[in-house]
N, C-alpha and C positions, 0 to 999 in steps of 0.2 A: 709078405706073407704073415709075418709076426703081427703087424698092424691090423690086418684083417681078423686074426684070431682074437686079439684084444677087443677090437670093436665088437665082434660077435659076442664075447663074454660079457662085456659091458651092457650091451643091448639086452642080452638075456637076463642079466641081473636087474636091470631097470624094469623089465617086464614082470619079473617075479615080485620085486618090491612093490610095483604098482598094483598087482593083483592082491597081494597080502594087505595092502593099505585099503583097497576097495572092499574086500570081503571080510575084514575083521571088524564087524560091528560089535558094539557093546551090548551086553545083556540088558533088556528093559527092566531092570530092577526097580526103578522108581515107579514106572507104570504098573508093574505087578503089585507093588505095595499099595499104590493108590486104588487100584481096582479091588484089591482084597479089603481095604478100609471102607470102600464104597459098599461092598456087599455086606460087610459087618453092620454098617449102619442101617442098611435096608432090612436086614434081619432083625435088628432091634426094634425097628419101626413096625415090624409085623408083616413084612413082604411075603413070607412063605404062607401066611394065612390069607391075607387080603389080595394078593396078586400072584397066586401060585405059578401060573404059566410063565409070566415075565421073570419071576424069581428063578424058576428052573432053567429058563433060557440063559440068563446071566451066569448061573452057576456052570452050566455046560460050556459056555464060552470061556470062562475062567480056566476050566479043566483043559479045554482045547488049547488055550494059550500056554499053559504049563507044559503040555506035550511038545508044542512047537519050540519052546525054549530048550527043552531037553535035546531036541533035534537040531538045535542051533539055527533055527529059522526065526531069527530075532525080528526081522522086519515084519513078517506075518504076525508074530506074537504081539508086537507093539501095536499093530492095526487093531487087533481083536481087543486088547486091553483098553485101547482109546475108545473103541466102540462101547465097551461096558461102561466106562466112565461117563460118556455122553448120553447113554440111555438111562442112566440112573435117575435124573430129575423127573422124567415122565413116570417112572415106576413109583417114585416117592409120592408124586402128586396123586397117582391112582390110589395108593395106599391110604393117604390122608382122606380122600373122598370116600372111600369105602368105609373108613372108620367113622367119618361124620354121618354117613347114611345109617350105619349100625346104631350109633348113638341116638339118631333121630327116631328110628323104629323103636328102640327101647323106651324112650320117653313117651311115645305114643301109646305103648302097650301098658304102661304103669298108670293106674287111675290117679287122679289128683287127690291129695290128702283130704281136701274139703268134701269131696264126693263120698269118701269112705266114712267120714264122721257124721254126716247128715243122718238123722233118724228117718227110718223108713215110715212113710205115710201109710196109715192103716186104710185098707180099702173098705168101702161102705157098700 
């Protein structure tokens, strides 16, 4: 009888230890820092101006990840943070393309200095 009780308690202890081991995930601190750095970089590049929809989407995802971290849903938060980091290169490329387009338009709108200095031909 005593052996059965000991066996029962050892089994219970192992089960609890196993659950604790499986469910004690670490906070995704590195991923959070990386995602925040990525957003800071995109902001400096001008993402809010040149890619506002994508920018807002990434910011919303970061907020969502923070909420999940508070709720200790680390796996879900980690997935969201990873998606932010992997989406960043496409947003960066879009920002650079939009900047290049804008510069090209500005260059086309500004008349060349030679055209501005040529004397007007009198009409006869």
